[in-house]
PDB file with one MODEL, atoms N, CA, C and O in Angstrom:
MODEL        1
ATOM      1  N   MET A   1      89.069 107.011  78.931  1.00  0.00           N
ATOM      2  CA  MET A   1      89.475 107.525  80.230  1.00  0.00           C
ATOM      3  C   MET A   1      90.884 108.084  80.092  1.00  0.00           C
ATOM      4  O   MET A   1      91.705 107.562  79.337  1.00  0.00           O
ATOM      5  N   THR A   2      91.143 109.126  80.816  1.00  0.00           N
ATOM      6  CA  THR A   2      92.467 109.732  80.789  1.00  0.00           C
ATOM      7  C   THR A   2      93.066 109.712  82.178  1.00  0.00           C
ATOM      8  O   THR A   2      92.354 109.587  83.174  1.00  0.00           O
ATOM      9  N   CYS A   3      94.366 109.836  82.235  1.00  0.00           N
ATOM     10  CA  CYS A   3      95.030 109.971  83.526  1.00  0.00           C
ATOM     11  C   CYS A   3      95.641 111.360  83.563  1.00  0.00           C
ATOM     12  O   CYS A   3      96.152 111.851  82.557  1.00  0.00           O
ATOM     13  N   GLY A   4      95.585 111.983  84.715  1.00  0.00           N
ATOM     14  CA  GLY A   4      96.073 113.351  84.824  1.00  0.00           C
ATOM     15  C   GLY A   4      97.160 113.457  85.864  1.00  0.00           C
ATOM     16  O   GLY A   4      97.298 112.599  86.737  1.00  0.00           O
ATOM     17  N   GLY A   5      97.909 114.494  85.762  1.00  0.00           N
ATOM     18  CA  GLY A   5      98.948 114.768  86.739  1.00  0.00           C
ATOM     19  C   GLY A   5      99.302 116.233  86.675  1.00  0.00           C
ATOM     20  O   GLY A   5      99.107 116.880  85.647  1.00  0.00           O
ATOM     21  N   ALA A   6      99.812 116.752  87.749  1.00  0.00           N
ATOM     22  CA  ALA A   6     100.181 118.162  87.768  1.00  0.00           C
ATOM     23  C   ALA A   6     101.538 118.334  87.119  1.00  0.00           C
ATOM     24  O   ALA A   6     102.504 117.671  87.499  1.00  0.00           O
ATOM     25  N   VAL A   7     101.613 119.210  86.156  1.00  0.00           N
ATOM     26  CA  VAL A   7     102.862 119.547  85.489  1.00  0.00           C
ATOM     27  C   VAL A   7     102.960 121.062  85.507  1.00  0.00           C
ATOM     28  O   VAL A   7     102.223 121.743  84.794  1.00  0.00           O
ATOM     29  N   ASP A   8     103.869 121.594  86.319  1.00  0.00           N
ATOM     30  CA  ASP A   8     104.025 123.042  86.453  1.00  0.00           C
ATOM     31  C   ASP A   8     102.697 123.721  86.802  1.00  0.00           C
ATOM     32  O   ASP A   8     102.379 124.787  86.276  1.00  0.00           O
ATOM     33  N   GLY A   9     101.927 123.091  87.696  1.00  0.00           N
ATOM     34  CA  GLY A   9     100.673 123.680  88.142  1.00  0.00           C
ATOM     35  C   GLY A   9      99.505 123.456  87.200  1.00  0.00           C
ATOM     36  O   GLY A   9      98.382 123.854  87.510  1.00  0.00           O
ATOM     37  N   GLU A  10      99.737 122.843  86.085  1.00  0.00           N
ATOM     38  CA  GLU A  10      98.678 122.580  85.114  1.00  0.00           C
ATOM     39  C   GLU A  10      98.351 121.088  85.128  1.00  0.00           C
ATOM     40  O   GLU A  10      99.241 120.245  85.236  1.00  0.00           O
ATOM     41  N   ALA A  11      97.080 120.785  85.020  1.00  0.00           N
ATOM     42  CA  ALA A  11      96.670 119.383  84.957  1.00  0.00           C
ATOM     43  C   ALA A  11      96.901 118.877  83.538  1.00  0.00           C
ATOM     44  O   ALA A  11      96.504 119.526  82.570  1.00  0.00           O
ATOM     45  N   SER A  12      97.531 117.737  83.418  1.00  0.00           N
ATOM     46  CA  SER A  12      97.728 117.133  82.104  1.00  0.00           C
ATOM     47  C   SER A  12      96.791 115.937  81.985  1.00  0.00           C
ATOM     48  O   SER A  12      96.499 115.272  82.979  1.00  0.00           O
ATOM     49  N   ARG A  13      96.331 115.670  80.797  1.00  0.00           N
ATOM     50  CA  ARG A  13      95.448 114.535  80.569  1.00  0.00           C
ATOM     51  C   ARG A  13      95.996 113.763  79.380  1.00  0.00           C
ATOM     52  O   ARG A  13      96.285 114.325  78.323  1.00  0.00           O
ATOM     53  N   ARG A  14      96.127 112.484  79.580  1.00  0.00           N
ATOM     54  CA  ARG A  14      96.555 111.624  78.494  1.00  0.00           C
ATOM     55  C   ARG A  14      95.782 110.317  78.613  1.00  0.00           C
ATOM     56  O   ARG A  14      95.429 109.920  79.723  1.00  0.00           O
ATOM     57  N   PRO A  15      95.514 109.647  77.516  1.00  0.00           N
ATOM     58  CA  PRO A  15      94.742 108.405  77.578  1.00  0.00           C
ATOM     59  C   PRO A  15      95.477 107.334  78.382  1.00  0.00           C
ATOM     60  O   PRO A  15      96.704 107.237  78.337  1.00  0.00           O
ATOM     61  N   LEU A  16      94.704 106.534  79.117  1.00  0.00           N
ATOM     62  CA  LEU A  16      95.295 105.388  79.787  1.00  0.00           C
ATOM     63  C   LEU A  16      95.707 104.366  78.737  1.00  0.00           C
ATOM     64  O   LEU A  16      95.049 104.254  77.702  1.00  0.00           O
ATOM     65  N   PRO A  17      96.771 103.624  78.977  1.00  0.00           N
ATOM     66  CA  PRO A  17      97.177 102.593  78.023  1.00  0.00           C
ATOM     67  C   PRO A  17      96.052 101.574  77.826  1.00  0.00           C
ATOM     68  O   PRO A  17      95.343 101.234  78.773  1.00  0.00           O
ATOM     69  N   SER A  18      95.895 101.094  76.600  1.00  0.00           N
ATOM     70  CA  SER A  18      94.824 100.133  76.311  1.00  0.00           C
ATOM     71  C   SER A  18      94.982  98.860  77.137  1.00  0.00           C
ATOM     72  O   SER A  18      93.993  98.182  77.412  1.00  0.00           O
ATOM     73  N   SER A  19      96.206  98.525  77.535  1.00  0.00           N
ATOM     74  CA  SER A  19      96.418  97.324  78.346  1.00  0.00           C
ATOM     75  C   SER A  19      95.754  97.446  79.710  1.00  0.00           C
ATOM     76  O   SER A  19      95.355  96.438  80.292  1.00  0.00           O
ATOM     77  N   VAL A  20      95.630  98.666  80.233  1.00  0.00           N
ATOM     78  CA  VAL A  20      94.991  98.887  81.523  1.00  0.00           C
ATOM     79  C   VAL A  20      93.479  98.705  81.400  1.00  0.00           C
ATOM     80  O   VAL A  20      92.836  98.180  82.310  1.00  0.00           O
ATOM     81  N   LEU A  21      92.920  99.136  80.283  1.00  0.00           N
ATOM     82  CA  LEU A  21      91.482  99.065  80.078  1.00  0.00           C
ATOM     83  C   LEU A  21      91.025  97.725  79.514  1.00  0.00           C
ATOM     84  O   LEU A  21      89.843  97.394  79.600  1.00  0.00           O
ATOM     85  N   ALA A  22      91.937  96.954  78.941  1.00  0.00           N
ATOM     86  CA  ALA A  22      91.580  95.742  78.208  1.00  0.00           C
ATOM     87  C   ALA A  22      90.882  94.695  79.062  1.00  0.00           C
ATOM     88  O   ALA A  22      89.971  94.023  78.578  1.00  0.00           O
ATOM     89  N   ASP A  23      91.280  94.538  80.308  1.00  0.00           N
ATOM     90  CA  ASP A  23      90.702  93.465  81.119  1.00  0.00           C
ATOM     91  C   ASP A  23      89.369  93.857  81.746  1.00  0.00           C
ATOM     92  O   ASP A  23      88.762  93.049  82.449  1.00  0.00           O
ATOM     93  N   GLY A  24      88.906  95.068  81.508  1.00  0.00           N
ATOM     94  CA  GLY A  24      87.627  95.499  82.050  1.00  0.00           C
ATOM     95  C   GLY A  24      87.697  95.887  83.513  1.00  0.00           C
ATOM     96  O   GLY A  24      86.653  96.053  84.143  1.00  0.00           O
ATOM     97  N   GLY A  25      88.885  96.039  84.081  1.00  0.00           N
ATOM     98  CA  GLY A  25      89.035  96.369  85.483  1.00  0.00           C
ATOM     99  C   GLY A  25      88.744  97.831  85.807  1.00  0.00           C
ATOM    100  O   GLY A  25      88.481  98.169  86.961  1.00  0.00           O
ATOM    101  N   LEU A  26      88.788  98.690  84.809  1.00  0.00           N
ATOM    102  CA  LEU A  26      88.511 100.114  85.011  1.00  0.00           C
ATOM    103  C   LEU A  26      87.373 100.548  84.103  1.00  0.00           C
ATOM    104  O   LEU A  26      87.216 100.013  83.006  1.00  0.00           O
ATOM    105  N   PRO A  27      86.577 101.514  84.550  1.00  0.00           N
ATOM    106  CA  PRO A  27      85.510 102.029  83.685  1.00  0.00           C
ATOM    107  C   PRO A  27      86.098 102.727  82.465  1.00  0.00           C
ATOM    108  O   PRO A  27      87.214 103.245  82.511  1.00  0.00           O
ATOM    109  N   GLN A  28      85.343 102.736  81.385  1.00  0.00           N
ATOM    110  CA  GLN A  28      85.806 103.370  80.148  1.00  0.00           C
ATOM    111  C   GLN A  28      85.718 104.886  80.200  1.00  0.00           C
ATOM    112  O   GLN A  28      86.409 105.564  79.440  1.00  0.00           O
ATOM    113  N   ALA A  29      84.883 105.437  81.078  1.00  0.00           N
ATOM    114  CA  ALA A  29      84.711 106.887  81.151  1.00  0.00           C
ATOM    115  C   ALA A  29      84.576 107.303  82.608  1.00  0.00           C
ATOM    116  O   ALA A  29      84.166 106.508  83.454  1.00  0.00           O
ATOM    117  N   GLY A  30      84.918 108.540  82.894  1.00  0.00           N
ATOM    118  CA  GLY A  30      84.817 109.062  84.247  1.00  0.00           C
ATOM    119  C   GLY A  30      86.172 109.527  84.749  1.00  0.00           C
ATOM    120  O   GLY A  30      87.139 109.622  83.993  1.00  0.00           O
ATOM    121  N   MET A  31      86.219 109.814  86.042  1.00  0.00           N
ATOM    122  CA  MET A  31      87.456 110.317  86.631  1.00  0.00           C
ATOM    123  C   MET A  31      87.768 109.555  87.914  1.00  0.00           C
ATOM    124  O   MET A  31      86.915 109.411  88.789  1.00  0.00           O
ATOM    125  N   LEU A  32      88.999 109.071  88.012  1.00  0.00           N
ATOM    126  CA  LEU A  32      89.487 108.459  89.241  1.00  0.00           C
ATOM    127  C   LEU A  32      90.237 109.521  90.028  1.00  0.00           C
ATOM    128  O   LEU A  32      91.101 110.208  89.484  1.00  0.00           O
ATOM    129  N   SER A  33      89.909 109.655  91.304  1.00  0.00           N
ATOM    130  CA  SER A  33      90.575 110.630  92.162  1.00  0.00           C
ATOM    131  C   SER A  33      91.223 109.894  93.321  1.00  0.00           C
ATOM    132  O   SER A  33      90.566 109.111  94.008  1.00  0.00           O
ATOM    133  N   LEU A  34      92.501 110.138  93.542  1.00  0.00           N
ATOM    134  CA  LEU A  34      93.233 109.518  94.639  1.00  0.00           C
ATOM    135  C   LEU A  34      93.504 110.579  95.697  1.00  0.00           C
ATOM    136  O   LEU A  34      94.075 111.630  95.407  1.00  0.00           O
ATOM    137  N   PHE A  35      93.089 110.291  96.925  1.00  0.00           N
ATOM    138  CA  PHE A  35      93.341 111.169  98.062  1.00  0.00           C
ATOM    139  C   PHE A  35      94.238 110.416  99.026  1.00  0.00           C
ATOM    140  O   PHE A  35      93.941 109.278  99.391  1.00  0.00           O
ATOM    141  N   TYR A  36      95.333 111.038  99.444  1.00  0.00           N
ATOM    142  CA  TYR A  36      96.344 110.385 100.274  1.00  0.00           C
ATOM    143  C   TYR A  36      96.718 111.294 101.430  1.00  0.00           C
ATOM    144  O   TYR A  36      96.911 112.496 101.249  1.00  0.00           O
ATOM    145  N   ASP A  37      96.819 110.716 102.617  1.00  0.00           N
ATOM    146  CA  ASP A  37      97.188 111.457 103.824  1.00  0.00           C
ATOM    147  C   ASP A  37      98.706 111.563 103.877  1.00  0.00           C
ATOM    148  O   ASP A  37      99.387 110.665 104.373  1.00  0.00           O
ATOM    149  N   GLU A  38      99.228 112.673 103.359  1.00  0.00           N
ATOM    150  CA  GLU A  38     100.684 112.804 103.301  1.00  0.00           C
ATOM    151  C   GLU A  38     101.307 113.051 104.673  1.00  0.00           C
ATOM    152  O   GLU A  38     102.511 112.859 104.842  1.00  0.00           O
ATOM    153  N   GLU A  39     100.512 113.472 105.651  1.00  0.00           N
ATOM    154  CA  GLU A  39     101.057 113.635 107.003  1.00  0.00           C
ATOM    155  C   GLU A  39     101.369 112.284 107.634  1.00  0.00           C
ATOM    156  O   GLU A  39     102.363 112.146 108.347  1.00  0.00           O
ATOM    157  N   ALA A  40     100.529 111.293 107.377  1.00  0.00           N
ATOM    158  CA  ALA A  40     100.741 109.958 107.949  1.00  0.00           C
ATOM    159  C   ALA A  40     101.849 109.201 107.206  1.00  0.00           C
ATOM    160  O   ALA A  40     102.559 108.393 107.804  1.00  0.00           O
ATOM    161  N   MET A  41     101.993 109.465 105.903  1.00  0.00           N
ATOM    162  CA  MET A  41     103.015 108.816 105.068  1.00  0.00           C
ATOM    163  C   MET A  41     103.022 107.294 105.222  1.00  0.00           C
ATOM    164  O   MET A  41     104.077 106.690 105.413  1.00  0.00           O
ATOM    165  N   VAL A  42     101.845 106.681 105.138  1.00  0.00           N
ATOM    166  CA  VAL A  42     101.749 105.227 105.250  1.00  0.00           C
ATOM    167  C   VAL A  42     102.192 104.564 103.953  1.00  0.00           C
ATOM    168  O   VAL A  42     102.134 105.167 102.881  1.00  0.00           O
ATOM    169  N   TRP A  43     102.633 103.324 104.063  1.00  0.00           N
ATOM    170  CA  TRP A  43     103.065 102.550 102.906  1.00  0.00           C
ATOM    171  C   TRP A  43     101.910 101.802 102.265  1.00  0.00           C
ATOM    172  O   TRP A  43     101.947 101.489 101.075  1.00  0.00           O
ATOM    173  N   GLY A  44     100.875 101.514 103.064  1.00  0.00           N
ATOM    174  CA  GLY A  44      99.730 100.787 102.534  1.00  0.00           C
ATOM    175  C   GLY A  44      99.798  99.290 102.737  1.00  0.00           C
ATOM    176  O   GLY A  44      98.940  98.558 102.242  1.00  0.00           O
ATOM    177  N   ASP A  45     100.806  98.821 103.459  1.00  0.00           N
ATOM    178  CA  ASP A  45     100.955  97.381 103.646  1.00  0.00           C
ATOM    179  C   ASP A  45     100.350  96.866 104.950  1.00  0.00           C
ATOM    180  O   ASP A  45     100.457  95.678 105.252  1.00  0.00           O
ATOM    181  N   GLU A  46      99.726  97.731 105.711  1.00  0.00           N
ATOM    182  CA  GLU A  46      99.080  97.344 106.969  1.00  0.00           C
ATOM    183  C   GLU A  46      97.577  97.603 106.862  1.00  0.00           C
ATOM    184  O   GLU A  46      97.167  98.570 106.221  1.00  0.00           O
ATOM    185  N   PRO A  47      96.746  96.752 107.479  1.00  0.00           N
ATOM    186  CA  PRO A  47      95.298  96.963 107.416  1.00  0.00           C
ATOM    187  C   PRO A  47      94.858  98.351 107.912  1.00  0.00           C
ATOM    188  O   PRO A  47      93.911  98.920 107.371  1.00  0.00           O
ATOM    189  N   ASP A  48      95.519  98.890 108.913  1.00  0.00           N
ATOM    190  CA  ASP A  48      95.145 100.210 109.436  1.00  0.00           C
ATOM    191  C   ASP A  48      95.456 101.344 108.452  1.00  0.00           C
ATOM    192  O   ASP A  48      94.952 102.455 108.615  1.00  0.00           O
ATOM    193  N   ASP A  49      96.273 101.076 107.441  1.00  0.00           N
ATOM    194  CA  ASP A  49      96.624 102.100 106.459  1.00  0.00           C
ATOM    195  C   ASP A  49      95.434 102.501 105.598  1.00  0.00           C
ATOM    196  O   ASP A  49      95.464 103.561 104.973  1.00  0.00           O
ATOM    197  N   ARG A  50      94.386 101.681 105.550  1.00  0.00           N
ATOM    198  CA  ARG A  50      93.227 101.961 104.695  1.00  0.00           C
ATOM    199  C   ARG A  50      92.549 103.273 105.041  1.00  0.00           C
ATOM    200  O   ARG A  50      91.879 103.864 104.194  1.00  0.00           O
ATOM    201  N   GLU A  51      92.708 103.728 106.250  1.00  0.00           N
ATOM    202  CA  GLU A  51      92.072 104.979 106.666  1.00  0.00           C
ATOM    203  C   GLU A  51      92.826 106.213 106.181  1.00  0.00           C
ATOM    204  O   GLU A  51      92.380 107.336 106.415  1.00  0.00           O
ATOM    205  N   HIS A  52      93.949 106.024 105.516  1.00  0.00           N
ATOM    206  CA  HIS A  52      94.792 107.151 105.116  1.00  0.00           C
ATOM    207  C   HIS A  52      94.775 107.429 103.621  1.00  0.00           C
ATOM    208  O   HIS A  52      95.553 108.252 103.139  1.00  0.00           O
ATOM    209  N   TRP A  53      93.907 106.762 102.883  1.00  0.00           N
ATOM    210  CA  TRP A  53      93.798 107.035 101.461  1.00  0.00           C
ATOM    211  C   TRP A  53      92.399 106.665 100.969  1.00  0.00           C
ATOM    212  O   TRP A  53      91.710 105.852 101.585  1.00  0.00           O
ATOM    213  N   ARG A  54      91.997 107.255  99.881  1.00  0.00           N
ATOM    214  CA  ARG A  54      90.722 106.947  99.240  1.00  0.00           C
ATOM    215  C   ARG A  54      90.909 107.039  97.730  1.00  0.00           C
ATOM    216  O   ARG A  54      91.595 107.928  97.226  1.00  0.00           O
ATOM    217  N   LEU A  55      90.295 106.115  97.031  1.00  0.00           N
ATOM    218  CA  LEU A  55      90.245 106.144  95.578  1.00  0.00           C
ATOM    219  C   LEU A  55      88.774 106.226  95.207  1.00  0.00           C
ATOM    220  O   LEU A  55      87.995 105.330  95.532  1.00  0.00           O
ATOM    221  N   LEU A  56      88.394 107.302  94.526  1.00  0.00           N
ATOM    222  CA  LEU A  56      87.001 107.536  94.174  1.00  0.00           C
ATOM    223  C   LEU A  56      86.846 107.601  92.666  1.00  0.00           C
ATOM    224  O   LEU A  56      87.720 108.115  91.967  1.00  0.00           O
ATOM    225  N   TRP A  57      85.742 107.083  92.168  1.00  0.00           N
ATOM    226  CA  TRP A  57      85.413 107.183  90.756  1.00  0.00           C
ATOM    227  C   TRP A  57      84.195 108.068  90.605  1.00  0.00           C
ATOM    228  O   TRP A  57      83.196 107.876  91.298  1.00  0.00           O
ATOM    229  N   THR A  58      84.266 109.036  89.705  1.00  0.00           N
ATOM    230  CA  THR A  58      83.153 109.927  89.405  1.00  0.00           C
ATOM    231  C   THR A  58      82.744 109.689  87.956  1.00  0.00           C
ATOM    232  O   THR A  58      83.571 109.818  87.053  1.00  0.00           O
ATOM    233  N   PRO A  59      81.466 109.338  87.717  1.00  0.00           N
ATOM    234  CA  PRO A  59      81.020 109.140  86.337  1.00  0.00           C
ATOM    235  C   PRO A  59      81.237 110.402  85.500  1.00  0.00           C
ATOM    236  O   PRO A  59      81.187 111.518  86.018  1.00  0.00           O
ATOM    237  N   ALA A  60      81.476 110.212  84.210  1.00  0.00           N
ATOM    238  CA  ALA A  60      81.774 111.335  83.318  1.00  0.00           C
ATOM    239  C   ALA A  60      80.634 112.342  83.252  1.00  0.00           C
ATOM    240  O   ALA A  60      80.880 113.526  83.024  1.00  0.00           O
ATOM    241  N   ASP A  61      79.393 111.903  83.444  1.00  0.00           N
ATOM    242  CA  ASP A  61      78.257 112.810  83.326  1.00  0.00           C
ATOM    243  C   ASP A  61      77.819 113.415  84.659  1.00  0.00           C
ATOM    244  O   ASP A  61      76.792 114.091  84.715  1.00  0.00           O
ATOM    245  N   GLN A  62      78.568 113.190  85.718  1.00  0.00           N
ATOM    246  CA  GLN A  62      78.227 113.727  87.044  1.00  0.00           C
ATOM    247  C   GLN A  62      79.049 114.972  87.328  1.00  0.00           C
ATOM    248  O   GLN A  62      80.270 114.967  87.175  1.00  0.00           O
ATOM    249  N   ALA A  63      78.379 116.035  87.741  1.00  0.00           N
ATOM    250  CA  ALA A  63      79.073 117.284  88.069  1.00  0.00           C
ATOM    251  C   ALA A  63      79.816 117.128  89.394  1.00  0.00           C
ATOM    252  O   ALA A  63      79.320 116.497  90.328  1.00  0.00           O
ATOM    253  N   LEU A  64      80.996 117.704  89.461  1.00  0.00           N
ATOM    254  CA  LEU A  64      81.768 117.692  90.703  1.00  0.00           C
ATOM    255  C   LEU A  64      81.268 118.792  91.622  1.00  0.00           C
ATOM    256  O   LEU A  64      80.871 119.862  91.161  1.00  0.00           O
ATOM    257  N   VAL A  65      81.287 118.529  92.919  1.00  0.00           N
ATOM    258  CA  VAL A  65      80.837 119.495  93.914  1.00  0.00           C
ATOM    259  C   VAL A  65      81.971 119.734  94.900  1.00  0.00           C
ATOM    260  O   VAL A  65      82.504 118.784  95.472  1.00  0.00           O
ATOM    261  N   ARG A  66      82.346 120.998  95.103  1.00  0.00           N
ATOM    262  CA  ARG A  66      83.416 121.328  96.030  1.00  0.00           C
ATOM    263  C   ARG A  66      82.897 121.220  97.460  1.00  0.00           C
ATOM    264  O   ARG A  66      81.803 121.692  97.771  1.00  0.00           O
ATOM    265  N   HIS A  67      83.690 120.596  98.325  1.00  0.00           N
ATOM    266  CA  HIS A  67      83.377 120.455  99.734  1.00  0.00           C
ATOM    267  C   HIS A  67      84.516 121.033 100.572  1.00  0.00           C
ATOM    268  O   HIS A  67      85.655 121.105 100.112  1.00  0.00           O
ATOM    269  N   SER A  68      84.210 121.437 101.784  1.00  0.00           N
ATOM    270  CA  SER A  68      85.267 121.913 102.662  1.00  0.00           C
ATOM    271  C   SER A  68      85.964 120.712 103.316  1.00  0.00           C
ATOM    272  O   SER A  68      85.409 119.615 103.383  1.00  0.00           O
ATOM    273  N   VAL A  69      87.170 120.943 103.786  1.00  0.00           N
ATOM    274  CA  VAL A  69      87.942 119.870 104.423  1.00  0.00           C
ATOM    275  C   VAL A  69      87.278 119.527 105.759  1.00  0.00           C
ATOM    276  O   VAL A  69      86.993 120.419 106.558  1.00  0.00           O
ATOM    277  N   PRO A  70      87.031 118.236 106.001  1.00  0.00           N
ATOM    278  CA  PRO A  70      86.381 117.865 107.265  1.00  0.00           C
ATOM    279  C   PRO A  70      87.295 118.119 108.467  1.00  0.00           C
ATOM    280  O   PRO A  70      88.518 118.027 108.363  1.00  0.00           O
ATOM    281  N   ALA A  71      86.688 118.435 109.593  1.00  0.00           N
ATOM    282  CA  ALA A  71      87.453 118.637 110.830  1.00  0.00           C
ATOM    283  C   ALA A  71      87.981 117.298 111.318  1.00  0.00           C
ATOM    284  O   ALA A  71      87.358 116.257 111.105  1.00  0.00           O
ATOM    285  N   ARG A  72      89.115 117.333 111.965  1.00  0.00           N
ATOM    286  CA  ARG A  72      89.692 116.079 112.479  1.00  0.00           C
ATOM    287  C   ARG A  72      89.245 115.817 113.876  1.00  0.00           C
ATOM    288  O   ARG A  72      89.630 114.809 114.468  1.00  0.00           O
TER     289      ARG A  72
ENDMDL
END
């Protein structure tokens, strides 16, 4: 599994440290996607904050599908 980040508009990929994968807490393959509501700017320390972020895992062999932004 790799972790990515935007660097000058380009996605970078580098392997996750073995210490992160060692305990079996993360899948060995696939993509983790973090979505965060930057307008709300929540800290995540309140139960209601759960509605302002999502962490999704996509298996490595599953094709990604583009969706439009949902209406509020």
